[in-house]
Structures are given as structure tokens and as C-alpha cells.
DSSP file (Angstrom, degrees, kcal/mol; ACC not computed):
  #  RESIDUE AA STRUCTURE BP1 BP2  ACC     N-H-->O    O-->H-N    N-H-->O    O-->H-N    TCO  KAPPA ALPHA  PHI   PSI    X-CA   Y-CA   Z-CA
    1    1 A M              0   0    0      0, 0.0     2,-0.2     0, 0.0     5,-0.0   0.000 360.0 360.0 360.0 135.6 -137.2   93.8   14.0
    2    2 A T    >   -     0   0    0      1,-0.1     3,-1.5     0, 0.0     4,-0.3  -0.588 360.0-111.5 -94.7 162.7 -139.1   96.0   16.4
    3    3 A S  G >  S+     0   0    0      1,-0.3     3,-0.7    -2,-0.2    -1,-0.1   0.737 116.3  59.2 -62.0 -25.6 -137.7   97.6   19.5
    4    4 A T  G 3  S+     0   0    0      1,-0.2    -1,-0.3     3,-0.1     0, 0.0   0.598  94.8  64.0 -85.7  -3.8 -139.8   95.4   21.7
    5    5 A S  G <  S+     0   0    0     -3,-1.5     2,-0.4     2,-0.0    -1,-0.2   0.476  93.9  67.3 -95.8  -1.6 -138.3   92.2   20.3
    6    6 A R  S <  S-     0   0    0     -3,-0.7    -1,-0.0    -4,-0.3     0, 0.0  -0.970  74.5-141.1-122.2 135.5 -134.8   92.8   21.6
    7    7 A R        -     0   0    0     -2,-0.4     3,-0.1     1,-0.0    -3,-0.1  -0.812  23.6-125.7 -91.7 124.4 -133.9   92.8   25.2
    8    8 A P        -     0   0    0      0, 0.0     3,-0.1     0, 0.0    -1,-0.0  -0.373  38.9 -83.7 -69.1 154.2 -131.4   95.5   26.2
    9    9 A G        -     0   0    0      1,-0.1     2,-0.2    -2,-0.0     0, 0.0  -0.269  45.8-111.6 -56.0 137.5 -128.3   94.4   28.0
   10   10 A R        -     0   0    0     -3,-0.1     2,-0.1     1,-0.1    -1,-0.1  -0.508  35.2-128.4 -76.7 139.5 -128.5   94.0   31.7
   11   11 A A        -     0   0    0     19,-0.2    21,-1.8    -2,-0.2    22,-1.2  -0.432   7.3-140.2 -92.5 161.4 -126.7   96.6   33.7
   12   12 A W  E     -a   33   0A   0     20,-0.2     2,-0.5    19,-0.2    22,-0.2  -0.898  13.2-153.3-107.8 141.7 -124.1   96.3   36.6
   13   13 A I  E     -a   34   0A   0     20,-2.6    22,-3.6    -2,-0.4     2,-0.5  -0.977   3.0-158.3-121.3 133.7 -124.2   98.6   39.5
   14   14 A I  E     -a   35   0A   0     -2,-0.5    22,-0.2    20,-0.2    55,-0.0  -0.935   7.1-168.0-115.4 121.6 -121.0   99.5   41.5
   15   15 A T  E     -a   36   0A   0     20,-3.2    22,-2.7    -2,-0.5    -2,-0.0  -0.952  26.0-118.5-113.3 125.5 -121.4  100.8   45.1
   16   16 A P  E >   -a   37   0A   0      0, 0.0     3,-1.7     0, 0.0     6,-0.2  -0.341  21.7-128.0 -61.0 140.8 -118.5  102.3   46.9
   17   17 A G  T 3  S+     0   0    0     20,-2.4     3,-0.3     1,-0.3    21,-0.1   0.715 104.8  64.5 -66.0 -21.6 -117.7  100.3   50.1
   18   18 A L  T 3  S+     0   0    0     19,-0.3     2,-0.7     1,-0.2    -1,-0.3   0.669  89.5  71.0 -77.5 -11.3 -117.8  103.4   52.3
   19   19 A H    X   +     0   0    0     -3,-1.7     3,-2.6     1,-0.2     4,-0.3  -0.549  52.8 162.2-105.7  65.2 -121.5  103.9   51.5
   20   20 A R  G >  S+     0   0    0     -2,-0.7     3,-1.4     1,-0.3     4,-0.4   0.773  70.3  68.5 -50.6 -33.2 -123.0  101.1   53.5
   21   21 A D  G 3  S+     0   0    0      1,-0.2    -1,-0.3    -3,-0.2     4,-0.3   0.592  96.9  55.0 -67.0 -12.2 -126.4  102.9   53.3
   22   22 A R  G <> S+     0   0    0     -3,-2.6     4,-2.0    -6,-0.2    -1,-0.2   0.517  81.1  91.4 -93.6  -8.6 -126.5  102.2   49.5
   23   23 A F  H <> S+     0   0    0     -3,-1.4     4,-1.7    -4,-0.3    -2,-0.1   0.896  87.7  43.3 -57.9 -45.5 -126.1   98.5   49.6
   24   24 A A  H  > S+     0   0    0     -4,-0.4     4,-1.6     1,-0.2    -1,-0.2   0.854 113.2  50.9 -70.1 -34.8 -129.6   97.5   49.7
   25   25 A N  H  4 S+     0   0    0     -4,-0.3    -1,-0.2     1,-0.2    -2,-0.2   0.828 108.9  53.0 -71.9 -29.0 -130.7  100.0   47.1
   26   26 A A  H >< S+     0   0    0     -4,-2.0     3,-0.8     1,-0.2     5,-0.4   0.897 110.6  47.1 -65.4 -42.7 -127.9   98.7   44.8
   27   27 A Q  H 3< S+     0   0    0     -4,-1.7     3,-0.4     1,-0.2    -2,-0.2   0.811 117.3  42.7 -69.1 -33.0 -129.1   95.1   45.2
   28   28 A K  T 3< S+     0   0    0     -4,-1.6    -1,-0.2     1,-0.2    -2,-0.2   0.242  85.5  99.8 -99.6  13.2 -132.8   96.1   44.6
   29   29 A S  S <  S-     0   0    0     -3,-0.8    -1,-0.2    -5,-0.1    -2,-0.1   0.657  96.7-111.2 -77.4 -15.3 -132.0   98.5   41.6
   30   30 A G  S    S+     0   0    0     -3,-0.4   -19,-0.2     1,-0.3     2,-0.2   0.415  72.0 137.7  92.9   2.4 -133.0   96.0   39.0
   31   31 A A        -     0   0    0     -5,-0.4    -1,-0.3     1,-0.1   -19,-0.2  -0.483  59.4-128.5 -78.5 153.7 -129.4   95.6   37.7
   32   32 A A  S    S+     0   0    0    -21,-1.8    34,-1.9     1,-0.2     2,-0.3   0.830  93.6  29.9 -67.7 -32.3 -128.3   92.1   36.9
   33   33 A V  E     -ab  12  66A   0    -22,-1.2   -20,-2.6    32,-0.2     2,-0.5  -0.998  64.7-161.2-137.5 135.9 -125.2   92.4   39.0
   34   34 A A  E     -ab  13  67A   0     32,-2.3    34,-2.2    -2,-0.3     2,-0.4  -0.978  16.6-170.4-118.1 118.4 -124.5   94.5   42.2
   35   35 A V  E     -ab  14  68A   0    -22,-3.6   -20,-3.2    -2,-0.5     2,-0.5  -0.946  15.7-151.2-116.1 133.1 -120.8   95.1   43.0
   36   36 A V  E     -ab  15  69A   0     32,-2.2    34,-2.7    -2,-0.4     2,-0.7  -0.879  17.7-147.2 -95.7 133.0 -119.3   96.6   46.2
   37   37 A D  E     +ab  16  70A   0    -22,-2.7   -20,-2.4    -2,-0.5   -19,-0.3  -0.870  32.5 158.8-106.1 111.8 -116.0   98.3   45.4
   38   38 A I        +     0   0    0     32,-2.4    34,-0.3    -2,-0.7    33,-0.1   0.096  62.5  70.3-119.1  25.1 -113.5   98.1   48.3
   39   39 A E  S >  S-     0   0    0     31,-0.3     3,-1.2    32,-0.2    33,-0.1   0.699 110.9  -0.5 -99.7 -97.8 -110.5   98.8   46.1
   40   40 A D  T 3  S+     0   0    0      1,-0.3    31,-0.0    31,-0.1    -2,-0.0   0.503 122.5  65.8 -83.5  -2.3 -109.9  102.2   44.5
   41   41 A S  T 3  S+     0   0    0      2,-0.1     2,-0.4     1,-0.0    -1,-0.3   0.387  96.0  72.2 -89.8   3.0 -112.9  103.9   45.9
   42   42 A V  S <  S-     0   0    0     -3,-1.2     5,-0.1   -25,-0.1     2,-0.0  -0.971  80.2-128.0-125.8 128.6 -111.4  103.5   49.4
   43   43 A A    >   -     0   0    0     -2,-0.4     3,-1.1     1,-0.1     4,-0.5  -0.348  32.5-109.4 -69.2 155.0 -108.5  105.4   51.0
   44   44 A L  G >  S+     0   0    0      1,-0.3     3,-1.3     2,-0.2     4,-0.3   0.882 116.9  54.9 -55.5 -43.6 -105.7  103.2   52.5
   45   45 A P  G 3  S+     0   0    0      0, 0.0     4,-0.3     0, 0.0    -1,-0.3   0.760 109.1  48.0 -66.7 -18.2 -106.6  104.2   56.1
   46   46 A D  G <> S+     0   0    0     -3,-1.1     4,-2.8     1,-0.1     5,-0.3   0.464  80.9 100.6 -95.4   1.6 -110.2  103.1   55.6
   47   47 A K  H <> S+     0   0    0     -3,-1.3     4,-2.4    -4,-0.5     5,-0.2   0.909  85.3  43.7 -54.5 -49.8 -109.5   99.7   54.0
   48   48 A Q  H  > S+     0   0    0     -4,-0.3     4,-2.5    -3,-0.2     5,-0.2   0.944 113.6  52.9 -69.9 -42.8 -110.1   97.6   57.2
   49   49 A T  H  > S+     0   0    0     -4,-0.3     4,-2.5     1,-0.2    -2,-0.2   0.948 114.5  41.7 -48.8 -54.9 -113.3   99.6   58.1
   50   50 A V  H  X S+     0   0    0     -4,-2.8     4,-2.3     2,-0.2    -1,-0.2   0.831 108.3  58.9 -69.3 -32.1 -114.7   99.0   54.6
   51   51 A R  H  < S+     0   0    0     -4,-2.4     4,-0.5    -5,-0.3    -1,-0.2   0.934 112.2  40.9 -58.3 -48.1 -113.7   95.4   54.5
   52   52 A T  H >< S+     0   0    0     -4,-2.5     3,-1.0     1,-0.2     4,-0.3   0.893 114.6  51.1 -67.9 -41.4 -115.7   94.8   57.6
   53   53 A A  H >< S+     0   0    0     -4,-2.5     3,-1.8    -5,-0.2     4,-0.4   0.863 100.2  64.9 -61.4 -36.7 -118.6   97.0   56.6
   54   54 A S  G >X S+     0   0    0     -4,-2.3     3,-1.1     1,-0.3     4,-0.7   0.691  82.3  77.1 -68.6 -16.4 -118.8   95.2   53.2
   55   55 A E  G X4 S+     0   0    0     -3,-1.0     3,-0.9    -4,-0.5    -1,-0.3   0.865  87.6  61.3 -56.4 -34.0 -119.8   91.9   54.9
   56   56 A A  G X4 S+     0   0    0     -3,-1.8     3,-1.4    -4,-0.3     4,-0.4   0.817  91.6  65.9 -64.5 -30.3 -123.2   93.5   55.2
   57   57 A F  G <4 S+     0   0    0     -3,-1.1     3,-0.3    -4,-0.4    -1,-0.2   0.823 108.1  39.9 -60.0 -33.6 -123.4   93.6   51.3
   58   58 A F  G << S+     0   0    0     -3,-0.9    -1,-0.3    -4,-0.7    -2,-0.2   0.273  90.0  93.9 -99.6   9.0 -123.5   89.8   51.3
   59   59 A A    <   +     0   0    0     -3,-1.4    -1,-0.2    -4,-0.2    -2,-0.1   0.761  53.4 105.7 -77.1 -22.5 -125.7   89.2   54.3
   60   60 A L        -     0   0    0     -4,-0.4    -3,-0.0    -3,-0.3     0, 0.0  -0.358  62.6-148.6 -62.3 132.1 -129.0   89.0   52.3
   61   61 A L  S    S+     0   0    0      1,-0.3    -1,-0.2    -2,-0.0    -3,-0.0   0.895  91.0  21.8 -68.4 -41.9 -130.1   85.4   52.2
   62   62 A D  S    S-     0   0    0     -3,-0.0    -1,-0.3     2,-0.0    -3,-0.0  -0.639  83.7-164.3-130.6  72.0 -131.8   85.5   48.9
   63   63 A P        -     0   0    0      0, 0.0     4,-0.1     0, 0.0   -35,-0.1  -0.245  22.3-131.2 -61.8 146.0 -130.4   88.6   47.0
   64   64 A P  S    S+     0   0    0      0, 0.0     2,-0.3     0, 0.0   -36,-0.0   0.441  85.2  19.9 -78.2   2.8 -132.4   89.7   43.9
   65   65 A C  S    S-     0   0    0    -31,-0.0     2,-0.2     0, 0.0   -32,-0.2  -0.966  99.8 -68.2-157.3 167.1 -129.3   89.8   41.7
   66   66 A T  E     -b   33   0A   0    -34,-1.9   -32,-2.3    -2,-0.3     2,-0.3  -0.508  49.5-145.7 -62.4 128.6 -125.8   88.5   41.3
   67   67 A L  E     +b   34   0A   0     -2,-0.2     2,-0.3   -34,-0.2   -32,-0.2  -0.767  23.1 170.9-100.3 143.3 -123.5   89.9   44.0
   68   68 A G  E     -b   35   0A   0    -34,-2.2   -32,-2.2    -2,-0.3     2,-0.4  -0.934  21.1-141.7-146.3 170.4 -119.8   90.7   43.4
   69   69 A I  E     -b   36   0A   0     -2,-0.3     2,-0.9   -34,-0.2   -32,-0.2  -0.997   7.2-148.9-139.6 130.5 -116.9   92.5   45.0
   70   70 A R  E     +b   37   0A   0    -34,-2.7   -32,-2.4    -2,-0.4   -31,-0.3  -0.856  36.8 178.3 -96.1 109.4 -114.2   94.6   43.5
   71   71 A M        -     0   0    0     -2,-0.9   -32,-0.2   -34,-0.1     8,-0.1  -0.604  30.5 -82.6-111.7 167.4 -111.2   93.8   45.8
   72   72 A N        -     0   0    0    -34,-0.3    -1,-0.1    -2,-0.2    11,-0.1  -0.274  59.9 -80.6 -63.2 154.7 -107.5   94.9   46.0
   73   73 A S    >   -     0   0    0      1,-0.1     3,-1.8     2,-0.1     6,-0.6  -0.253  32.2-128.9 -59.3 138.9 -104.9   93.1   44.0
   74   74 A L  T 3  S+     0   0    0      1,-0.3    -1,-0.1     5,-0.2    -2,-0.1   0.506 105.3  72.8 -73.3   2.7 -103.7   89.9   45.5
   75   75 A T  T 3  S+     0   0    0      4,-0.0     2,-0.3     5,-0.0    -1,-0.3   0.307  93.5  70.0 -88.2   4.5 -100.1   91.2   45.1
   76   76 A T  S <> S-     0   0    0     -3,-1.8     4,-1.7     1,-0.1     5,-0.2  -0.859  87.7-121.4-119.8 156.0 -100.9   93.5   48.1
   77   77 A I  H  > S+     0   0    0     -2,-0.3     4,-2.0     1,-0.2     5,-0.1   0.817 116.3  55.9 -62.4 -29.6 -101.5   92.9   51.8
   78   78 A D  H  > S+     0   0    0      2,-0.2     4,-2.7     1,-0.2    -1,-0.2   0.884 104.3  52.6 -72.9 -36.5 -104.9   94.5   51.4
   79   79 A G  H  > S+     0   0    0     -6,-0.6     4,-2.3     2,-0.2    -5,-0.2   0.894 109.8  48.3 -66.2 -39.6 -105.8   92.0   48.7
   80   80 A I  H  X S+     0   0    0     -4,-1.7     4,-2.2    -7,-0.3    -1,-0.2   0.913 111.8  49.3 -66.1 -42.2 -104.9   89.0   50.9
   81   81 A K  H  X S+     0   0    0     -4,-2.0     4,-2.6     2,-0.2    -2,-0.2   0.872 109.6  52.7 -67.4 -36.5 -106.9   90.5   53.7
   82   82 A D  H  X S+     0   0    0     -4,-2.7     4,-2.4     2,-0.2    -2,-0.2   0.940 110.0  48.9 -61.7 -46.0 -109.8   91.0   51.3
   83   83 A L  H  X S+     0   0    0     -4,-2.3     4,-2.1     2,-0.2    -2,-0.2   0.907 111.3  48.5 -56.0 -48.5 -109.6   87.3   50.3
   84   84 A V  H  X S+     0   0    0     -4,-2.2     4,-2.1     1,-0.2    -1,-0.2   0.941 111.9  48.9 -62.1 -48.8 -109.5   86.2   53.8
   85   85 A A  H  < S+     0   0    0     -4,-2.6    -1,-0.2     1,-0.2    -2,-0.2   0.892 111.1  49.7 -57.8 -38.0 -112.5   88.3   54.8
   86   86 A L  H  < S+     0   0    0     -4,-2.4    -1,-0.2     1,-0.2    -2,-0.2   0.856 110.0  52.5 -72.7 -30.3 -114.5   87.1   51.7
   87   87 A A  H  <        0   0    0     -4,-2.1    -1,-0.2     1,-0.3    -2,-0.2   0.827 360.0 360.0 -70.8 -29.1 -113.6   83.4   52.7
   88   88 A A     <        0   0    0     -4,-2.1    -1,-0.3    -5,-0.2    -2,-0.2   0.491 360.0 360.0 -76.0 360.0 -114.9   84.0   56.1
């Protein structure tokens, strides 16, 4: 088997929710999945700001890859707020 006959695994790219300026680049990076992290890359006082800003991550009408979100645990108030924001 030659190296050209095997397709390497597709990558995922994770973008911190505080860096809204990186959202478009993450989505266009060639990765199979682009994820915005609003969980442990965000300090507690910044959770609501990042939750609101992350809406822009999902605003593209026809994203070039699968989009995902790493949200807070549903056993926390921030996790419930994340879920409500995602549903909206």
C-alpha cells in the first residue's frame, strides 16, 4: 500500500470562545469539525459574554465543515444557560 492510497484522519479544530476573531479561520481551516469552546477556556465572569459572542460562530449559512460547541456541564447553571442559548 502506498502512502497516497490511504487518507489521513480528518482533524478537529477547537477555538476558544473568547477569540471571536478566530471563528471564521477555524471554520475555513480545512478541518472536518470546528468547535467553539465556551467551557474551560472561559473564566466564570466571562461566561455570559462568551455565550453571546459564540452565536456568531454558528451564523454562517453554509459552513464548510461540521460545527460544534464545547459547553458547560448540564449539572451547572452555566450549562443550562448554554443549552438555552444554543436552542435559541
